[in-house]
N, C-alpha and C positions, 0 to 999 in steps of 0.2 A: 504494500500500500504506500503510495507516494506521501512524502512528508511535506506539509504546507508550511512555508517559511514567510514571515513578513518582517519588515523593518519597523521595529517598535518605536524607536526614538532616534533622533539625530541632531547634531549641532556641530558647528565648525567655526573656526576663526583664526585670529592672529594673536600670538602671545609674545610678551616681553618686547613690545614696541618701545624703544628707549627715546625719550624726548627731553631735551634741555631747552628751555626758552628764557631769553633775557628780555624783559620788558623795560625799556629805557625811558627815563623821565628826567626832567630838569633838576630834581632834587636828589637823584640817584637811580640806581637800577634795582630791579627785582629779579630774582632767580627762581625758576621752577625746574625740578629734576624728577621726571616721572617715568614709570614703567606701566604700560597700558596693555591690558588683555581685552580682546573683543571676541564674543561668542554669539553667533546668530543661529536661529532655528526658524524653520518655515517650510516652504514648498521646495525642498531640495532632494526629495526621495529619488527622483530619476537619476541624479548624479551617482547615487550609490548602487541602484539596482540595474541601470542600463548604461551607465557611463555617459549620460546626456548632461552636458555642462552648460546648457543655454541659460539657466537661471543662477548659475554659480557666480557669486561676487568673488573675484580672486582675493586671497588673503593679502596679496601685495597691494591691492587697491585699498583694503582696510588700513594698512600701514600708512599709505599716502594720505588717506583721509584724516588720520590723526595729525599729521604735519600741516595739512591745509587748514583745518579748523583751528589749529593753534595759531596760525598766522592771521586768520581773518578777524579775530577778536581776542581781547584779554582772556587768559585762562581762568582767572578768578579762583574760586575754591575747586578742589578736585571733584567734589560732588557735582558742581555745576558744569564742569567740563565733561564729566561722564554723562550727564543728562543731554548735553548738546550732541554728543556722539550717538547716543541711543536714538534721539529724535531724528538725526540725519538718516540713519539706515531705515528706520520705520517709515519716514515720510518719502524717501527717495525710491523705495522698493516695495511695491504692494505685496509681493510674495513673501516678504520677511514678516514672521509672526511675532518674533521675540528677539530682543537684544539685551545681552548682559555685558556690562562694561565693568571691569575691575581695574583699579588704579592704585599703585603704590608710589608714595612720594618720599624721596630722600630729603631730609630737612637741613637746609643750609641757613646759617645765621650770619649776620654781618660781623665782621671783625671790628672790635672796638679799638680805637686809636685816639690817644690824648683825651680819654673820657667820652668820646663820641663814636657813634657807629659809622664805619667807613661807607662811603657812597657806592662803591663798586667792588669791594673785596669781601669774600665770604669764607666761612669755615663750616665743614660738615659736622653736624651735631653728634654723629656716632652711628651705631647700628640701628638706632630707632628710626622707624618709618611710619608715616601716616598712610592710612588706607581708606578706600571707599569702594563700594560696589553698587551699581545701578542695574536693576532688573526690571525691564519695561516691555509690556506687550501693548496691544491696541486698546486695552481696557483699564490697565492698572499700572502703577509704578511703585516699586519698593526701593528704598534708599537705606543702605547700611554704611556706617563709618567705623573706623577702628584704628588700632595702633599695633605695630609689630616690633618685637625685640626691644621693648623698654626695659633696659637692664637696671636692676635695683638690688640693694643689699643693705641689711640692717645687722648691727652687732649686739643688739640688746632686745629684751622683750620678745624673745623667740624660744619656744620649747617644743619638745615632742616626747610625750610621756603617755603611759597607760595603754599602749597599743597591744594588739593580740600577739601572743608568743606561741611558738611551737618548737619542735625539735630542730628546726633549721634556722631559728632566729639567733643572730649574733649581735644585732644592733643594741647598743646601750641607750637607756633612757637619758634624757638631758633636759634641764630647765633653763639652759643658757647656751644657745648655739647660734652660729652665724646663719642667716637666712638670705640666700641670694637666688634670684630668678630673673628670667627674661619674659616679661609679660606680653602676651599677645591677646588682644581683646577686639571683639567686633560687636557693635550694638546697632539695632535697627530703630529707625525713626518712625513715628506714627504721623508725621507731616512731611510734605514735600517742599515747603517754602520756609526755610530757617536761615539764621545767620550761622552757617555751617562752621566757619573758621573759629568764631568766638565760642561756639558750643563745644567744638572739639578740644580747644584749649582748656575750657572749664572742666570737662569730663576727665581729661588727662590729669589736671591738678587735683581733682577729687580722688582719683585712684592713687596718686602719689601720697597725698595727705593721709589717706586711710592706711596704706601700707606702712608709712612711717610711724603712725601713732597707735596702730592696733597691737594689743597684747596677744601675740600669736601663740596658739596651742598646736599649730600645724599649718601646712600650706593650704589644706582645704578650708581651715577656719578663716584665714586671711583672705583667700580668694572670695569666699562667700561674703565677707564683710565689704570688700571692694565693690562687688556687684550690687550689693544691697544699698550702699550709700549713693551710687550712681542713679539707681532707680528712684530712690527717695528724693533726690535733689532735682532731677530733670524729668519733667512731665512728658517731654517730647520723645524720650527713650522708651520704646515698647518692651524690649528685652535685651539682655547682654550675655555674650558668651566669653569666657576667659579661659586661657590655656597658660599654665605656669609650670615650667620644668623646675625641679628642685636642683639648683646648682650647688653641689656640695662643696664645703670647705672642711677638710678633715684635720682634726687636731694632730699635730706631729708629736710623736713619742721622743722626747729628748733625754729620757733616762739613760740611754747608753753613753751619753756625754756628761752624765752627772749634773744635769740641769733640770729644773722644774719647768712646767709650761702651764702657767695659770690662765689658760684660755686666751693666749696671745699669738702663738705661731701656728699657722695652718698651711695646708697644701690644697689648692683648688683642683677639682677634678671635673671633667666634662662628661665622661662616660664610665659606667652607665649612670643615668640619672632618672629620678622619678618624674612622672609627668601627670599633673593634676589638671582636670578640665571640668567645667560645669557651665550650665546655662541657667540664668535667673530671669524670672519674669514676674509680673504682678499677679496676685491671686485672681482667678477668674479669667485670665487671658488664655 
């Protein structure tokens, strides 16, 4: 008996379109450094099943569209640029049903010189990146924003005790440990018209404030507190997902050298590491 096969789902696009734009002004220049991913879905089945490419928008065209739209108007916030890109593909091509735009921004800050910000010289903030994703079809829009690789560490008010033990457990309990992580967070908005830049800065500050001041009983404990404070402070945020690897700093045994180590000398380790993730939303959502 012949087997009936159908194409259940499909999407395609261009990934990691790198874009640096300098917006020049009389008072100084602004710098944007982005990586853009584009994914389209719609009436593309024939290209998969029959090799018919008549409705296929080349991914090279998608790349060029990023550069053209970047030139035609100021980028503004990455959420707004993502909306422009999604609108372009949906309005230009009737057979495109859905556009998903994901943007990651490297954060450059002006170099300070003689107590003032330099007009055209910049310094990369570090591994931290700002992110946004736009998912738009012909009936609805969803906007999410986030932050990736926000590296933080605290040297006090961090413990891990009372955990389950079995015959394979060697970890010692501690009420005074270093807590380091690289926070990746994504939150979804319940509105499409917001002051995205100001809101992103405020949410980032809230997460940092909570991490710094929270009396942590474990990574899960602090992760939950960070998400909870964001939801309580910002009505425009519908839900938030956080991912926090536990970047261990292990106490060095200095006894072979006849030295004590009162929680001062550590060796950082990258692998293996714990990975804690959770999504928080308001009750009833």
